[in-house]
N, C-alpha and C positions, 0 to 999 in steps of 0.2 A: 436317955439320949443326951449326948453332950451338948454344950452350948454351941460348939462349932457346927455340929450336925444340924441343930435347930436353925441356926442362921442360914445354913446351906439350903435347907428345905424351904424356909421363908423366901429366900432370894429366887429359888426356882419357881415358886408359886406366884411370882410377880411378873408382869409384862414390862415392856420397855417404853410405855407411854404413861402419862400422868393419871392419877385418880381423877375422875370427873366430879369436880366440886364447883361451888360458886367461884372460888379462886381461879380455877381453870378458865372459866368463861370470862372473867375480868381480864386476865392476862391475854387470852385469845383475842378479845376485841381490841385491846391496846396494841397487840402485835399486828393485827390486820390494818389498823389505822396507821401504824408506823410503816407498814409495807406500802401504803399509798403515798404518804409524804416522802418516804425515803426513795421509792422508785421514781417519783416525779422529780425529786431533787437531782437524781443521777441523770435522768433523760432530758429534763427541761432546764433546771437551774444550771447544771454543768454543761448543758448544750451538747451532750453526747449523742442524742437521738435515741429513738426507741430500739432500733436494732442493735447498736453498739452496747447500750445499757443492758439489753436482754442477754447479750453474749457474756458480758462481765458477770452479771448476776447468776446466769446459768452455771458458770464455773464454780461460783461460791456455793450455789445450791447443791451441785454434785459432790463437792468436797464435804459439805455439811451432812448430806445424806449418807455418804460413805462412812464418815466418822460415827454417825448415829447407829448405823447397822453393825459396824465393827465393835461397838461398845458391848461389854458383857452384861451390863445392867443399865438401869434408868439413870441418866444424868440430866437434871433439870436444865442446866445451862446449854448443854448440847441439843437437847430436844427443842427448846424454845429458839435457839439460834437457827435451827433447821426450819422451824415454822416461819420465822421472820424472813428467811431466805426464800421460801416458797411464795410468800405473799408479795415480796418485792419483785421477784422475777415474774410473778403472775400479773402484777401491775403493768410492767413495761411490755410484756408479751401481749396482753390484751389490748393495750394502746397501739402497739405495732399492727396487730391484726385489724383492729377497728378503724384506725386512722390512716396508717401508711399503706396498708393493702386495700383499703376501701371496702372492707366487708361490712362495716357499720355495726352499731351496737346490737341490733336485732339479729343480724346474721351471725355475729361473733357469739352472742349468748346462746343461740340455737345450736351452733356447732359444738360449743363447749359443753352444753347440757347433754348432748348426744354422747360425747366422749366420756363424760362423768358417769352416765348410766351404763355405758359399755364397760367402763372400768369396774364398777360394782358387779356387773353381771359376770365378768371373767373371773374376778376375785372370788365371788361366791361359788361359781362352778368349779373352780380349782381347789379351794380350801374348805368349802362347805359353810363358811360363815364370813361375815364382814364385821364382826364384833371387835371392839377395841381390846376386849379381854383376851383376844387370841394373838395379839401382837407381841410375839416373843422370839419367833424364828425369822431368819433373814428373808425367806420368801414372802412371809406375811408382811414384813416391814416394807418390802419393795412395792407390794400392792397398796399398802397403806399410804406411802409417800407419793406414789403415782396418782392415787385418788385425790389426795390433798392438793397436789399440784393442779389438777384439773378444776377442783372446787375453788381454789384461790383465784385462778385465772377467770373462771366463770363469774365469780363474785365481783371482780373489777368491772367486767363488761356489763353485768346486770346492774351494778350501782350506777354506772355512767348512763346507761339506758334509762333508768328510772328518773335520775336527776335531770338529764338533758332532753332526751327524745320525748319522754312522757310529760315533761314540763313541770315536775313536782319540785324541782330545786333540791338543794342539798339538805335543808332542814325537813322538807316534805319527804324526801327519800329516807332520811334517818327515822322519821316517825313511822313510815310504812314498815321498814324492816324491824324496828324495835317492837312494833305491834305484832308482827308475825312471830318474832321470838317469844313474846309474851304468850301467844297462843300455843306454841310448842311447849312452853313451861307448864301452862295450864293442863295440856294434854298429858304431860308426864305425871302430874299429881292427881289428876281426876279420871284418867282413862287407863285401859289395859293395853293400849297401843304398844307395839314392840319398842322397847327401850333403845335398841340398836337403831331402828328407823328414826326415832325422835332425836337421838344423838346426832346422827348425820344431817338431819334437817336443820338442827340448830347450828351445827358446825358450818354448813354451807351458808346459812343466813347471816352469820356473824361477819362474813367477808364483805358482802355489799354494804352492810352497816358500817364497817370500818372504812370502806371506799368513800362513801358519801360524807362521813365525818372528817376523814382526811382531806377531802376536797373542800369541805366547808372551812377548815382551818387555814388552807393556803391559797385558795383561789381568790381573785380580785373581788373587792367589795361590789363592783358593778354587776358581777355575775352571781351575787348572793353569798360570797365567802367573807372571811375575816382578813384576808390578805396578810396572814402571818408568814414569816420566813419559813420555807420548807426545812431549812437546816435547823432552826430553833425548835420547830415542832417535832422534828425527828429525834433530836437530842433529848428533848423533854420526855418523849414517849419511851425512849431507850432507857433513860435514867429511872423512870417509873417502873418499867419491867424489871430492871436489874435490882432495884430496891425491894420489889415484891418477892423476887426469888431469894434474896438474902434474909428478909425479915420473916417470911412464912415458910413453913415446912411443905415441900412438894413431894408427896409420896407416889410410888408407882401403883398403877391400877392392878388389882388382883386378876390373875389369869382365869380364863373360862375353863371350867372342869366339866 
């Protein structure tokens, strides 16, 4: 087999999402935190309001998803740009539903959880799997990004609910979600629970963790935050993510066979 044919086989055996490693989770948490500070910067600091900010970010999200799906192979920068877009629009959309529409954190979280479960159910019924190892065809990618969109929006509502309504505050909320993620990690190494189930559990939980950490960074000291500039926090997180992408190799996940 020639070198060209070998490269072709390897490329076809890879999906269009990253390999799930510790590096993936570090960048994912940074991206979800950026989504919170960046979304708040657009809707609050720029005073655009939740609805206008959601509209702007929704357009960016659709362009990013279209670019990701049109790509022939895995591109780390495109993938993580799309993730950041989903978490930013998820932030403003959840805030719009919870605050502007008056659904409340409990109502918003319940509705979004139902949508997330429905997304998984339809995805599995249609393609027979929700494994990230199957993300290589456009239809699978559309289900993947729709599910991520619901999970990111749910995470914002759930993080706000835990920190505000449940009265745990931002640090308390961060401890709760970090502990839940630790339990998922322990289950991964010590049990035979489905790796796909554990991946999605961790993926969903990183969003409320990012939400409460983001709020902790930019909310007023009187409410338990550090009162940092949303712009400064967002730029710092973006620089960290960009540096991580440049300094470390991000490989595509192997396809499920």
